[in-house]
C-alpha positions in Angstrom: -38.2 12.6 16.1 -35.9 10.5 13.9 -32.8 9.5 15.6 -29.4 8.7 14.1 -26.6 6.9 15.4 -23.4 7.8 13.8 -19.8 6.1 14.0 -16.6 6.8 13.0 -14.4 3.6 12.9 -10.7 3.7 12.8 -7.7 1.6 13.6 -6.7 3.7 16.3 -10.6 4.9 17.9 -14.1 5.0 17.4 -16.4 8.0 17.9 -20.0 7.4 18.3 -22.7 10.0 18.4 -26.3 9.7 18.7 -28.4 12.5 17.6 -31.1 14.4 15.0 -30.2 16.3 11.8 -32.3 19.4 11.5 -31.8 22.3 8.9 -28.5 21.0 7.7 -27.1 20.7 11.6 -25.7 17.8 13.5 -27.4 18.1 16.9 -25.6 15.0 18.9 -27.4 14.2 22.2 -24.7 11.3 23.1 -21.4 11.4 22.2 -18.7 8.7 23.5 -15.4 8.3 22.4 -13.6 4.4 22.6 -9.9 3.3 22.1 -10.0 0.5 19.5 -7.2 -1.7 21.5 -9.5 -1.8 24.4 -12.3 -4.1 22.5 -12.7 -7.2 20.7 -15.1 -5.7 18.0 -17.3 -3.2 17.1 -20.3 -4.7 18.6 -18.7 -4.8 21.7 -17.9 -1.3 21.7 -21.8 -0.7 21.0 -22.8 -2.7 23.9 -20.9 -0.7 25.9 -22.2 2.7 24.0 -25.8 1.6 25.0 -25.2 0.6 28.6 -23.6 4.1 29.1 -26.4 6.5 27.3 -29.4 4.6 28.6 -31.8 5.8 26.3 -35.4 5.4 27.2 -37.7 3.2 25.1 -38.9 6.0 23.5 -35.7 7.5 22.4 -34.4 3.8 21.3 -37.3 3.4 19.3 -36.7 6.8 17.8 -33.6 5.2 16.4 -34.3 4.4 13.0 -30.8 4.4 11.2 -27.2 3.8 12.0 -24.2 4.5 9.7 -20.6 3.4 10.5 -17.7 4.9 8.4 -15.3 1.8 8.5 -11.0 2.7 7.6 -11.3 -0.5 5.0 -13.2 -1.5 1.9 -16.8 -1.9 2.0 -18.8 -4.9 0.2 -22.2 -5.8 0.7 -22.5 -3.7 3.7 -19.3 -5.2 5.5 -15.9 -4.6 6.0 -12.9 -5.7 7.4 -10.7 -2.7 8.8 -7.2 -2.4 7.0 -5.3 -1.5 10.3 -7.3 -3.5 12.6 -8.6 -7.1 13.4 -12.1 -6.0 13.3 -15.0 -7.4 11.0 -17.9 -5.2 10.8 -21.3 -6.6 9.5 -24.1 -4.1 9.3 -26.8 -6.4 9.3 -25.3 -8.2 12.1 -25.7 -5.0 14.0 -28.9 -4.4 12.8 -30.1 -7.7 14.3 -28.5 -7.5 17.7 -29.6 -3.9 18.4 -32.7 -3.8 16.6 -31.9 -0.8 14.3 -34.4 -0.4 11.7 -31.6 0.3 9.0 -27.4 -0.1 9.5 -25.1 1.0 6.7 -21.7 0.5 6.7 -19.7 2.7 4.4 -15.9 3.7 3.9 -14.5 6.1 6.3 -13.4 8.8 3.4 -17.0 8.3 1.9 -18.1 9.7 5.1 -15.5 11.9 5.6 -16.6 13.4 2.2 -20.1 13.4 2.9 -19.3 15.7 6.0 -17.8 18.4 4.0 -20.7 20.5 3.7 -21.9 20.2 7.4 -18.5 21.8 8.6 -18.7 25.5 9.9 -15.7 28.3 8.8 -14.2 27.4 12.4 -13.8 23.5 11.6 -11.5 24.7 8.9 -7.8 26.6 8.7 -7.0 27.7 5.2 -3.2 26.9 3.9 -4.2 28.5 0.3 -7.2 30.4 -0.7 -7.0 29.8 -4.4 -9.7 30.8 -6.6 -12.8 28.2 -6.1 -14.7 26.9 -8.8 -18.3 26.4 -8.3 -19.4 22.6 -8.5 -15.5 21.7 -9.6 -14.4 18.4 -8.0 -13.2 18.2 -4.4 -10.6 16.2 -2.7 -10.5 14.8 0.7 -7.2 13.2 2.1 -6.4 12.4 5.5 -3.4 10.6 7.3 -3.9 8.9 10.8 -3.5 5.2 11.3 -3.6 4.9 7.3 -4.2 7.2 4.5 -7.5 8.0 3.1 -8.9 9.4 -0.2 -12.1 10.6 -1.5 -13.5 12.9 -4.4 -16.2 14.6 -4.6 -17.7 15.2 -8.0 -20.9 16.9 -8.8 -23.6 15.0 -10.6 -27.6 15.2 -10.2 -27.5 18.3 -8.8 -25.2 17.7 -5.8 -21.9 16.4 -4.9 -21.4 12.8 -5.1 -18.6 10.7 -3.4 -16.1 8.7 -5.1 -14.3 6.8 -2.4 -11.5 4.3 -3.1 -8.0 3.2 -1.9 -5.7 5.5 -3.2 -3.7 5.4 -0.2 -2.6 2.4 -1.2 -1.4 3.3 -4.6 2.5 3.5 -5.1 4.5 5.9 -3.2 5.9 8.4 -5.7 9.2 10.0 -4.6 9.5 13.6 -5.6 13.4 14.6 -4.5 16.5 12.7 -4.2 15.8 12.1 -0.4 12.6 10.5 -1.2 14.2 8.6 -3.8 16.7 7.1 -1.1 13.6 6.6 1.0 11.8 4.9 -1.3 15.0 2.3 -2.0 15.3 1.7 2.0 11.5 1.0 2.2 11.7 -1.1 -1.2 14.3 -3.2 0.1 12.3 -4.6 3.2 9.1 -4.9 1.4 9.7 -5.0 -2.4 6.5 -2.5 -2.7 6.1 1.0 -1.4 2.6 2.6 -1.1 1.6 6.2 -0.2 0.1 4.8 2.7 3.6 3.2 4.2 5.1 6.8 3.7 1.9 9.3 4.5 0.2 7.8 8.2 1.2 7.4 11.6 3.5 4.3 10.8 4.9 5.9 8.2 6.0 8.5 10.2 7.9 6.2 12.5 9.5 4.7 8.9 10.8 8.3 8.3 12.3 8.9 11.7 14.1 5.5 11.3 15.5 6.2 7.8 16.6 9.8 9.2 18.3 8.4 11.9 19.9 5.5 9.9 21.1 7.9 7.2 22.5 10.3 10.1 24.4 7.4 11.7 21.9 5.1 13.2 21.1 5.2 16.8 20.1 2.5 19.4 16.9 0.5 19.5 15.7 2.4 22.5 16.0 5.9 20.2 12.5 4.4 18.7 9.8 6.6 19.0 5.9 6.3 18.4 4.3 9.1 15.9 2.8 11.1 18.9 6.4 11.2 20.5 8.1 12.1 17.2 5.6 14.9 16.6 6.3 16.3 20.4 9.9 15.8 20.1 9.8 17.8 16.8 7.6 20.4 17.9 8.0 20.9 21.4 11.6 19.9 22.5 13.5 20.6 19.0 14.8 17.2 18.7 16.9 17.3 15.1 15.8 13.7 13.6 12.2 14.3 14.8 12.1 17.6 13.1 13.8 16.3 9.9 11.1 13.0 9.9 8.5 15.4 10.4 9.2 17.8 7.6 9.8 14.9 5.2 6.4 13.4 6.4 5.1 17.0 5.4 6.9 17.1 2.0 5.7 13.8 1.1 2.2 14.3 2.2 2.0 17.5 0.5 3.1 15.6 -2.7 0.8 13.1 -2.5 -2.2 15.5 -1.8 -0.8 17.8 -4.9 -0.8 14.8 -7.3 -4.4 13.4 -6.5 -5.6 16.9 -6.8 -4.0 17.4 -10.0 -5.4 14.4 -11.5 -8.8 15.4 -10.7 -8.4 19.4 -11.1 -9.9 19.9 -7.4 -10.7 23.6 -7.9 -13.7 23.1 -5.8 -11.4 22.4 -3.0 -8.8 20.3 -1.1 -9.4 19.6 2.5 -6.9 17.6 4.7 -8.4 15.7 7.1 -7.2 12.5 9.5 -6.1 12.7 13.0 -2.4 13.9 12.4 -3.0 17.1 10.4 -4.5 19.3 13.3 -1.7 17.9 15.4 1.0 19.3 13.2 -0.9 22.2 12.0 2.7 24.5 12.9 4.4 22.7 10.8 1.5 22.4 8.1 1.5 26.3 8.3 5.3 26.9 7.8 5.0 26.1 4.0 6.4 22.9 3.2 3.4 21.3 2.7 2.0 23.9 0.1 5.3 24.0 -1.6 5.3 20.3 -2.1 1.5 20.4 -3.2 2.2 23.1 -5.8 5.5 21.9 -7.5 3.8 20.8 -10.4 6.0 22.0 -13.2 3.9 23.4 -15.8 0.9 23.2 -13.6 2.2 24.9 -10.6 0.0 28.2 -11.3 -2.9 25.6 -12.0 -2.5 24.2 -8.5 -2.1 27.6 -6.7 -5.8 28.3 -7.8 -6.7 25.0 -5.8 -8.4 26.0 -2.6 -6.6 24.2 0.4 -7.8 23.6 3.9 -7.0 21.7 6.9 -9.9 20.1 8.8 -9.6 20.8 12.4 -12.5 19.1 13.5 -12.0 15.6 14.4 -15.6 14.9 14.1 -16.0 15.1 10.3 -16.5 11.4 9.7 -19.5 11.4 12.3 -20.8 14.3 10.7 -20.7 12.5 7.4 -22.4 9.5 8.7 -24.9 11.5 9.9 -25.5 13.3 6.9 -25.6 9.8 5.1 -28.3 8.3 7.3 -30.3 11.2 7.0 -30.6 10.7 3.1 
């Protein structure tokens, strides 16, 4: 038995699973979730994980490869998280825990690698489109930050191209978004897509909406989760406007990236936020912004578009990478 440790390491949480990949299916034997704010680094999380799991010597010996998808740029098997003060060193983890091989990859390289392991139940289709076999694919996901990866067909399979497209400049598509850009630019002198399409970005949009509506007290400030709840459950007008603006900006960004690659193989909206706001994503604002590409609107309508509702996509991708 060849055991794998797969981990999705983000700015908010770390999800770890030990298991095997058999016949194209990931079979976990132990799973644990950790809040990033409660730990100093990934190695302290791993120490807690192994204490709680308590694998037998035989099982521990079968653990031959660990792969961690990390929310930040990776170089030389090391990464510093973009939105968390953690430094992940694959060689150091290998030496401390006695794992034969440890790989550190970008979190959206992992997410893209996990697409093939998803079931139909893991996806909510927003646009069926007209899929083209072996055409490029796009994976995009907002959470603590904004992750992006492309999949291109080469050498008989899909190859992953991951980068930091979330840190490209934000492109406003409406007059309201232009005013948003002006407001953010006044404070930072550069506005990235992640500044808008992310959990912290949703807070910025909420504060922008409050300001344009006549302000509000400092006590009105909400966390991203509180904004979502207020918009979906409580009918709060500012929260609803902020969430709809967020969705429009999200759809516009996804459409720009999909158009750049002509992602007729499928667009997959992943990340922690999308499943939580699925009813509003299904209401049409995301798809309208995604497809609003003037002369290329008909082309965009042919791109299949789905929301990934399985939060374990990154883990699945790490398992796939480790199995290779």
